[in-house]
C-alpha positions as CSV (number, residue, x, y, z in Angstrom):
1,M,100.0,195.2,124.9
2,D,96.5,196.5,124.8
3,A,93.4,194.4,125.2
4,N,92.7,194.2,121.4
5,D,96.3,192.9,120.7
6,A,95.9,190.2,123.4
7,K,92.6,189.1,121.9
8,S,94.1,189.0,118.4
9,D,96.9,186.8,119.6
10,R,94.5,184.4,121.3
11,E,92.4,184.1,118.2
12,T,95.2,183.5,115.7
13,T,97.3,181.0,117.8
14,P,95.0,178.0,117.4
15,V,94.7,178.5,113.6
16,S,98.5,178.5,113.3
17,N,98.8,175.3,115.4
18,S,96.2,173.5,113.3
19,I,98.1,174.2,110.1
20,K,101.3,173.0,111.6
21,G,99.7,169.8,113.0
22,G,97.9,169.1,109.7
23,Q,101.1,168.6,107.7
24,P,102.1,165.3,109.3
25,R,98.5,164.0,109.0
26,T,98.4,164.9,105.3
27,L,101.8,163.2,104.8
28,K,100.6,160.1,106.7
29,L,97.4,160.0,104.6
30,L,99.4,160.4,101.4
31,F,101.8,157.6,102.5
32,I,98.9,155.3,103.3
33,V,97.3,156.0,99.9
34,L,100.6,155.2,98.2
35,V,101.1,152.0,100.1
36,V,97.6,150.8,99.5
37,G,98.0,151.7,95.8
38,A,101.2,149.8,95.6
39,L,99.7,146.8,97.3
40,G,96.7,147.0,95.0
41,F,99.0,147.1,91.9
42,V,101.0,144.1,93.2
43,A,97.8,142.2,93.9
44,W,96.3,143.1,90.5
45,H,99.6,142.1,88.7
46,T,99.7,138.8,90.6
47,V,96.0,138.0,89.7
48,F,96.5,139.1,86.1
49,S,99.6,137.0,85.8
50,W,97.9,134.0,87.4
51,V,94.9,134.4,85.1
52,T,97.1,134.8,82.0
53,E,99.1,131.7,83.0
54,R,95.9,129.7,83.6
55,R,94.6,130.8,80.2
56,Y,98.0,129.8,78.6
57,L,97.8,126.4,80.3
58,R,94.2,125.9,79.3
59,R,94.4,127.0,75.7
60,E,97.9,127.2,74.4
61,I,99.4,124.0,75.9
62,P,96.6,121.7,74.5
63,Q,96.9,123.4,71.1
64,L,100.7,122.9,71.2
65,R,100.2,119.3,72.1
66,A,97.7,118.8,69.3
67,D,100.1,120.5,66.8
68,V,103.0,118.2,67.8
69,V,100.9,115.1,67.6
70,A,99.7,116.1,64.1
71,E,103.3,116.7,63.0
72,L,104.3,113.2,64.2
73,E,101.3,111.6,62.4
74,K,102.2,113.5,59.2
75,M,105.6,112.0,59.4
76,G,104.2,108.5,59.3
77,L,104.2,107.5,63.0
78,D,101.2,105.6,64.2
79,R,99.4,107.0,67.3
80,S,97.9,104.6,69.8
81,P,94.3,105.5,71.0
82,V,95.4,104.6,74.5
83,M,96.9,107.3,76.8
84,E,99.2,106.1,79.6
85,D,98.4,106.7,83.3
86,D,100.7,109.8,83.4
87,G,99.1,111.2,80.2
88,S,101.8,110.0,77.9
89,I,100.8,109.5,74.2
90,R,102.1,106.2,72.7
91,F,103.4,106.2,69.1
92,G,104.6,103.3,66.9
93,H,107.4,103.9,64.5
94,P,109.0,101.8,61.7
95,P,111.4,99.2,63.1
96,T,114.2,100.7,60.9
97,M,113.9,104.0,62.7
98,S,116.4,104.3,65.5
99,S,116.1,106.4,68.7
100,D,118.6,108.9,67.3
101,D,116.4,109.2,64.2
102,L,113.4,109.9,66.4
103,I,115.2,112.5,68.5
104,L,116.4,114.3,65.3
105,L,112.8,114.3,64.0
106,L,111.6,115.7,67.3
107,R,114.2,118.4,67.3
108,R,112.9,119.8,64.0
109,I,109.4,120.0,65.6
110,M,110.8,121.6,68.7
111,R,112.5,124.4,66.8
112,R,109.3,125.1,64.9
113,Y,107.2,125.4,68.1
114,D,109.9,126.8,70.4
115,L,109.9,123.7,72.7
116,V,112.6,122.1,74.8
117,M,113.3,118.4,75.6
118,T,113.1,118.1,79.4
119,A,113.4,114.3,79.6
120,A,114.6,111.5,77.3
121,V,114.8,107.9,78.7
122,K,115.5,104.8,76.7
123,Y,114.2,101.4,78.0
124,E,116.2,98.8,76.2
125,E,114.2,95.7,77.4
126,R,110.8,97.2,76.4
127,R,112.3,98.8,73.3
128,E,110.7,102.1,74.3
129,L,111.8,105.7,74.2
130,Y,110.2,108.1,76.7
131,I,110.3,111.8,75.7
132,E,109.0,114.9,77.6
133,L,108.7,118.2,75.7
134,S,108.1,121.5,77.5
135,S,107.5,125.1,76.5
136,S,110.2,127.7,76.9
137,E,108.5,128.7,80.2
138,Q,109.0,125.1,81.4
139,H,105.4,124.0,81.2
140,V,105.1,120.4,80.1
141,V,103.5,120.2,76.7
142,A,103.5,116.5,76.0
143,R,105.0,113.2,77.1
144,F,105.5,110.5,74.4
145,V,106.3,106.8,74.5
146,F,107.8,105.6,71.2
147,M,108.0,101.9,70.3
148,P,108.7,100.1,67.1
149,G,106.0,98.4,64.9
150,L,102.9,99.3,66.9
151,M,100.6,99.3,63.8
152,D,102.4,96.3,62.3
153,E,101.5,94.2,65.3
154,M,97.9,95.4,65.2
155,L,97.6,94.6,61.5
156,A,99.1,91.2,62.1
157,G,96.2,90.4,64.5
158,A,98.1,90.5,67.7
159,V,96.0,91.2,70.7
160,R,97.2,94.3,72.5
161,G,95.5,93.5,75.7
162,R,92.5,91.6,77.1
163,I,89.9,93.6,79.1
164,G,87.1,92.3,81.3
165,I,84.3,94.7,82.4
166,I,82.0,94.1,85.3
167,I,78.8,96.1,85.6
168,D,77.7,96.2,89.2
169,D,74.4,96.8,91.0
170,F,71.8,94.9,88.9
171,G,68.7,94.2,91.0
172,Y,67.5,97.5,92.2
173,I,65.7,98.7,89.0
174,R,64.5,97.2,85.7
175,N,64.0,99.9,83.0
176,R,65.1,101.0,79.6
177,M,68.7,101.3,80.8
178,T,68.9,97.7,82.0
179,S,67.3,96.6,78.8
180,R,69.9,98.5,76.8
181,F,72.7,96.9,78.8
182,M,71.2,93.5,78.0
183,G,71.2,94.4,74.3
184,I,74.9,95.3,74.1
185,N,76.5,92.7,71.8
186,E,79.8,92.6,73.7
187,K,81.2,90.2,76.3
188,L,80.3,91.9,79.6
189,T,79.9,90.4,83.1
190,F,76.8,91.5,85.0
191,S,77.0,91.5,88.8
192,V,73.6,91.1,90.5
193,I,72.9,91.9,94.1
194,P,70.7,89.2,95.6
195,G,67.6,90.0,97.6
196,H,66.1,92.8,95.5
197,R,62.9,93.0,93.6
198,Y,64.4,92.5,90.1
199,S,67.5,90.4,91.1
200,R,66.2,87.0,89.8
201,I,64.6,88.3,86.6
202,L,67.6,90.4,85.6
203,A,70.0,87.5,86.2
204,D,67.9,85.4,84.0
205,E,67.7,88.1,81.3
206,A,71.4,88.6,81.4
207,A,72.2,84.9,81.0
208,R,69.7,84.6,78.1
209,S,71.3,87.7,76.5
210,G,74.6,85.9,76.4
211,H,76.3,87.8,79.2
212,E,78.1,86.3,82.2
213,V,76.4,86.6,85.6
214,I,78.1,86.8,89.0
215,I,76.8,87.6,92.5
216,H,77.5,91.0,93.8
217,M,77.7,89.7,97.4
218,P,76.7,92.3,100.0
219,M,79.6,92.6,102.6
220,E,79.7,94.9,105.6
221,P,81.0,98.4,105.0
222,E,82.2,100.8,107.6
223,N,79.3,102.6,109.2
224,Y,76.8,99.9,108.2
225,N,73.2,101.0,109.0
226,G,72.0,97.4,109.6
227,R,69.2,97.5,107.0
228,D,70.5,96.8,103.5
229,E,70.4,93.2,102.1
230,E,69.8,91.9,105.7
231,E,69.3,88.3,104.6
232,F,72.5,88.1,102.5
233,I,75.1,90.6,103.9
234,L,78.3,89.0,105.3
235,L,79.2,90.8,108.5
236,Y,82.6,91.2,110.2
237,G,82.9,88.5,112.9
238,M,79.9,86.5,111.7
239,E,79.8,82.9,112.7
240,E,80.8,80.3,110.1
241,K,77.4,78.6,110.0
242,E,75.6,81.9,109.2
243,V,78.2,82.9,106.6
244,L,77.6,79.6,104.8
245,A,73.9,79.9,105.0
246,R,73.9,83.4,103.4
247,I,76.3,82.3,100.6
248,R,74.0,79.3,99.9
249,R,70.9,81.5,99.9
250,A,72.6,83.8,97.4
251,F,73.5,81.0,94.9
252,Q,70.0,79.6,95.3
253,E,68.5,82.9,94.3
254,L,71.0,83.4,91.4
255,P,71.8,79.9,90.0
256,Q,73.1,81.5,86.8
257,A,76.1,82.9,88.7
258,V,79.6,81.6,87.8
259,G,81.5,83.8,90.3
260,M,81.3,86.6,92.8
261,N,82.6,90.1,93.7
262,N,82.0,92.1,96.8
263,H,79.4,94.8,97.1
264,Q,80.8,97.4,99.5
265,G,82.7,95.4,102.2
266,S,85.3,97.9,103.4
267,L,85.0,96.3,106.9
268,A,84.1,92.7,106.0
269,T,87.1,92.3,103.6
270,L,89.4,92.8,106.6
271,D,88.0,89.7,108.4
272,T,90.4,86.9,107.4
273,V,88.3,84.2,109.1
274,L,85.1,85.2,107.2
275,L,87.1,85.4,104.0
276,G,88.5,81.9,104.6
277,V,85.0,80.5,105.0
278,L,83.9,82.3,101.8
279,A,87.0,81.0,99.9
280,A,86.5,77.4,100.9
281,D,82.8,77.6,99.8
282,L,83.7,79.2,96.4
283,K,86.4,76.6,95.8
284,S,84.0,73.8,96.4
285,R,81.6,75.3,93.9
286,K,84.4,76.0,91.4
287,M,83.5,79.7,91.4
288,Y,85.8,82.6,91.0
289,F,86.1,85.8,93.1
290,V,86.9,89.4,92.1
291,D,88.0,91.8,94.8
292,S,86.3,95.1,94.1
293,Y,89.0,96.9,96.2
294,T,86.6,99.1,98.2
295,T,89.4,99.6,100.7
296,P,93.2,99.5,100.2
297,A,93.5,97.4,103.3
298,T,91.4,94.5,101.9
299,R,92.7,91.0,102.6
300,A,90.3,89.3,100.2
301,L,92.7,88.6,97.3
302,D,95.4,87.3,99.7
303,I,93.0,84.8,101.2
304,M,91.4,83.7,97.9
305,Q,94.8,83.1,96.2
306,A,96.1,81.3,99.3
307,R,93.1,78.9,99.0
308,D,93.6,78.4,95.3
309,V,90.3,80.2,94.3
310,P,90.6,81.7,90.8
311,S,90.7,85.4,91.7
312,M,91.8,88.8,90.7
313,G,91.4,92.4,91.8
314,R,89.7,95.3,90.1
315,H,92.1,97.6,88.4
316,V,90.0,100.6,87.5
317,F,86.6,102.0,88.6
318,L,85.1,103.5,85.4
319,D,82.4,105.8,86.7
320,K,83.2,107.3,90.1
321,E,82.0,110.4,88.4
322,D,79.0,110.3,86.1
323,D,80.7,112.3,83.4
324,S,81.3,111.1,79.9
325,D,84.8,112.5,79.5
326,Y,85.8,111.1,82.9
327,I,84.5,107.6,82.0
328,R,86.5,107.8,78.7
329,Q,89.6,108.7,80.6
330,Q,89.1,105.8,83.0
331,L,88.5,103.4,80.1
332,A,91.7,104.7,78.4
333,K,93.6,103.9,81.7
334,L,92.1,100.4,81.7
335,A,93.2,99.8,78.1
336,A,96.7,101.2,78.9
337,R,96.9,98.8,81.8
338,A,95.8,95.9,79.6
339,E,98.4,96.8,77.0
340,R,101.2,96.9,79.7
341,A,100.2,93.8,81.7
342,G,98.2,91.8,79.1
343,I,95.0,91.8,81.2
344,A,92.8,94.3,83.1
345,I,89.5,94.4,85.0
346,G,87.3,97.5,85.1
347,I,84.1,98.0,87.1
348,G,81.2,100.2,86.0
349,H,77.7,100.5,87.4
350,V,74.0,100.5,86.3
351,G,71.6,102.9,88.0
352,T,70.2,106.4,88.1
353,S,73.5,107.9,89.4
354,H,75.5,106.4,86.5
355,L,73.6,107.5,83.4
356,N,76.6,108.0,81.1
357,T,78.4,104.6,81.6
358,L,76.2,102.7,79.0
359,D,76.6,105.3,76.2
360,V,80.4,105.6,76.6
361,L,80.9,101.8,76.7
362,A,78.7,101.4,73.6
363,E,80.8,103.9,71.8
364,E,84.3,103.1,73.0
365,I,84.3,99.3,73.1
366,P,84.0,98.9,69.3
367,R,86.7,101.5,68.8
368,L,89.1,99.8,71.2
369,K,88.4,96.5,69.5
370,D,89.3,98.0,66.2
371,Q,92.6,99.0,67.7
372,G,93.5,95.5,68.8
373,F,92.0,95.1,72.3
374,E,89.9,92.1,73.1
375,F,86.9,92.2,75.5
376,V,86.3,89.0,77.4
377,Y,84.2,87.6,80.2
378,I,85.9,87.6,83.6
379,S,86.0,83.8,83.6
380,E,87.9,83.9,80.3
381,L,90.3,86.5,81.6
382,L,91.1,84.4,84.7
383,Q,91.6,81.3,82.6
384,Y,93.9,83.3,80.2
385,D,95.9,84.5,83.3
386,L,96.2,81.0,84.6
387,D,97.4,79.6,81.3
388,R,100.0,82.4,81.0
389,K,101.3,81.7,84.5
390,M,101.6,78.0,83.7
391,E,103.5,78.8,80.5
392,I,105.9,81.0,82.4
393,A,106.4,78.2,85.0
394,L,107.1,75.6,82.3
395,E,109.6,77.9,80.6
396,R,111.5,78.5,83.9
397,P,114.5,76.2,84.3
398,P,114.6,73.8,87.3
399,A,116.3,75.1,90.4
């Protein structure tokens, strides 16, 4: 081999190796591109499916529910304005219509809208039929509770439930909002915090406006900062003498009060000794107590009832969120509770962080009254509850 041939071999060999080595790299790159593309498609399909399903749940399901409700109303069933806690819609039907008749009627609607019945439960004692309808994709469209004669009872003047509403936190401010609350021509109970600039004058205005006044008694919360309502707040472990002095001071400042509920108190309502002192004092004054239930561990109601103090617990907070739709939903829950149990207590608030409560109450209370609900003062609610318990006791045969 001459020198030129050797040089030619040396120059061509690296080129040949680079071509051979490039094929696996090209295949690897192609494989990676295919894998990434496949993963991207799967991710896109998943997101697209999720978005499509959410759109279906957001738009189609509510429309289906509205269509079914409209069909039932067209067939002569009376819809209650109250939605149950689980979202069930209550309908009244003619007493002559049986459960079988209702199910046949529903099956016609189901065929029209391609729905399936995923639950059907009959409650003999309550004379209620519970039905759950779902889409063919197994998404729940609506839950219904059917009962006989709903509108007949309303037209006959039967009270569907008694509701007591407490408005907390009067005392901080006095403005157009507080004036509008005073002007509501409904039975509301206003809870005033003692020790603030406007506490005395607002309690007086509330009483003169025909509203019931109670003391919104400051009680120690967890993580108390040691500043708020210092002269009045009841602290965990406080000596009896000081507890009594602060209660006395509160009633002296707000003589219009006929009862009390706790302001905060997630810590103080665990102190059974303090609660016992408070209960004894309230009983001697013939005052009632409402447990605001600021903690699920509260012992307040147990102690009050053990000491024979007229008392009850709050059932629904109306305005944890300052949103009109949310407040309406909470008010509907309160009405549903009153319809089931006969009575219910709801708590709302006055103040700059609760701007929608007043407007919703002013709009919804008359509507609920038209539907057969009665709004009463808390004192009336407690008296009604006591009378009802006495009737039950008298009806009970001797042991």
